[in-house]
N, C-alpha and C positions, 0 to 999 in steps of 0.2 A: 328241594331242598326249604320248600316252605313248610314240607311238612311236618306231623306232631311226633317229636322225638320222645317224649316221656310225658306221663298223664299222672295225677291224684286225687282221688274224690277226696273231698274234705266233709265235714260234717254237713246235717240239715238245719236250717235255721227258719224256721215260721215257711216249711214247705219250701223253701229254697236249697237246693244243694249247689253248693259250692266245688269248679272243677278247677285246676291248675292245671296246665300245659305248660310245655317248653317248644320252643319254634328257633331253631339254632342257636342264637346267643341271648334272647329274652324269654321273659315268662309271662303268662296271663292268667290272672282268675276271672273266671266266668261264673253266671250263677244259671242253675239249670231250673225252673218253673214249671207247673202244668197249667197253660194257658188255655181261654178258647178265645176265638174269632167271631164277633158277634155283629149282625146289621140289624137295624131297626126295620121291624116290618111295616109297610105299606098299606095302608087301606085308603080305599075309595072316599072321596071328600062327601062328606056329611053335613048338611048345614044345621048350625047351634042353634036349637031353640029355647033350650033348657040346659039347667046343671047337668041332669041325668042324660045330656047327649054327649058331655066330656067324658073322653076316656083317656087313659095312662098308656103313653106310648109302650111298646112291646118289643123286646129285642129275641132274634132268632140267632140261634149256635150254626154255624155253618161250617165249622171247622174247630178241632181241639188237639190239644198236641203238648210236647214237651217243646220251650221255647229258651232257648241259649240268650244271654242279655252279658256283653262283656262289662265287666265291673272295676278292674285294675290292669292295668300294663308297667311290669317295672322293666328299667331301662336295660342295655345292653352293657354289662359291665364283666363279662366273659370274653375272655380273648378266643376262645373254643366253642364248639360246639357244644352245648348242653346236654348231658346223657342222663341224669337223675334228677328229680326233684321230690321234696320229704316234708310234709307239715309236722307240726310235733302233737305231741298229745294235747299243749295247754291251749292250741288253736289260735295261738299268736304269733308263733313263728314258723318258719319253711327254711328247708337248706337247698340248693342247687349248687352243682359239681361238672366240671368238664375234666377236662385231660388233667388237669396239671392243678385245679384248684376247687376248694370248697368255701362256696359262701353261706353266711347267716343272713336272712333276711326277717325284718318284721314286715308282719300285714297289712299294718296300716300305713308304714314308710316305703314309698314305692322309691325315694331316691336316693337313700342307703343302703349298702349292705357292708358287714363285717369279715372279711376272711380269717377263715378259722383253721382252714389246710392247705399249703401251698408246697407243692412238691417243685416246682420248677429251680434249677441250678442256676447259679453264675453265669455257665457255660454251657449253652443247651446241647451241646454234644455231648456232655456229660450224663444227659439222662439215661436212666435206668429204667423206671418205671413211670404207668400210668395209671390216672383214676379209671376206674372203669364203673364205680356207680356208688350210690350213698342212702343212707336211710336212717331216718329218726327212729329210735325205740317208741314201742306205742304204748307204753306204760311211764316212760321217762323224759320230760323233756331237756334234761341236760346229756342224755346219752345218745350219740349216734354211733354209724359205722359207714366205713367205704373200704371199697374192695379195690384190689390193683391186677394190673397185668404181669407182676410176678408170682402171684397164686397166694397172698397172703389177704387178709381181712382185719382191720386198724378197728378196735372199739375203743371209743375215747368218752372221756366225759369234761363237759365244758366247766364242771366248779373245779378241777383243779386245774385248767389252764385254757385261757381263750384260745391260745394258739396251738393245735394239736398234730405239728408236721411230727414231730419225734416223740409223742406221749400213747399211752393208749396200751393195752392189752392186743397182743399179734397173734391172730389165727393163722399158723402155717403149719401144713405135714411136711416133715423131713422129705427132700427127695433124694432116693439114693441112685449112683450113676452118676456119669457125665452129664452135664446139662451142654446144652446147643439150642439153637433157632428153633429147631421143632419142638423139641420139651418145653420151652417156654413158652410157644403158643398153645400147646396141651394144659400146661397148669395155669394160663391165664385164666381167672375168672368176669365171665361177662355180667353177671349178676348174683346179689345178696341181700337177703332181704331178714327180716328180725320173724320169727311165729307169733300167733296173736297174745300169747303170754309173755313175751319177751324173753322166755328159758334156752329159746334155742336160734341158730341161723343156720339159714339155709343159704347154698351158694352152689352155682353152678358153674362149670368149665367144659372143656371143650368133650369128656369123654363120661364128666360123672355128675353128679348130686351130692353133694355132702351136707350132712345134718351135723352143726357144733353146738355143743353144749356150752354154755357162756361160762361155765366154771370150770371146762374143762379145754384149753387154748392148744394144749400140747398134739391133739389129733383129734380128728372128726369121730363123731358118736355114732355115724353110720355114714356110708358107701356105695351108693345107687348106680349102676353103669346105665348107662345113654346108650341106645345102638341104633344107628341108623339105617 
């Protein structure tokens, strides 16, 4: 329960790489930098007769490596375990998602988050799908996606609405034939992410990896079978 559930490497500032990690219901931001552990060399005591006998102390490197330092801890505003975290391209915001909600954070504000997706119904027995992953676009800090257990991907734009429950472009392949519990398990998307140029979306379900063109949400651009 204490293990890292998701992680995200951020940009490097002045030799420090920032690392976001999620543990259960809270998020941490750590800085990782190259550091050296040094000790002062000890010389035998010599009497000082003149200024020439004065020596500057020397440091000896005994260990060097990556040194992680905790920078920020964000509070537990999620009711369920966090499954994804993603930093925006502007370096100022990031999103975190659990089974039912996606929250928008400002990196400098550790006390408040804005709920931008909420799939929790008034009656929890009417719940039909859960969120499985989420990610910001690598090029646009207003566009993000989230995937669900029903095999659909939602592409949302925060400039159109700050609440993205029922808006956005839906990427979903039409399922032919009768639907049952097992077909829902196979269709469930466990992870979805953008390509580096932001033009394609990669999704992973039980049997395949699908490549979607953001301009063609009706069907995947390519389907790659995964064998076990």
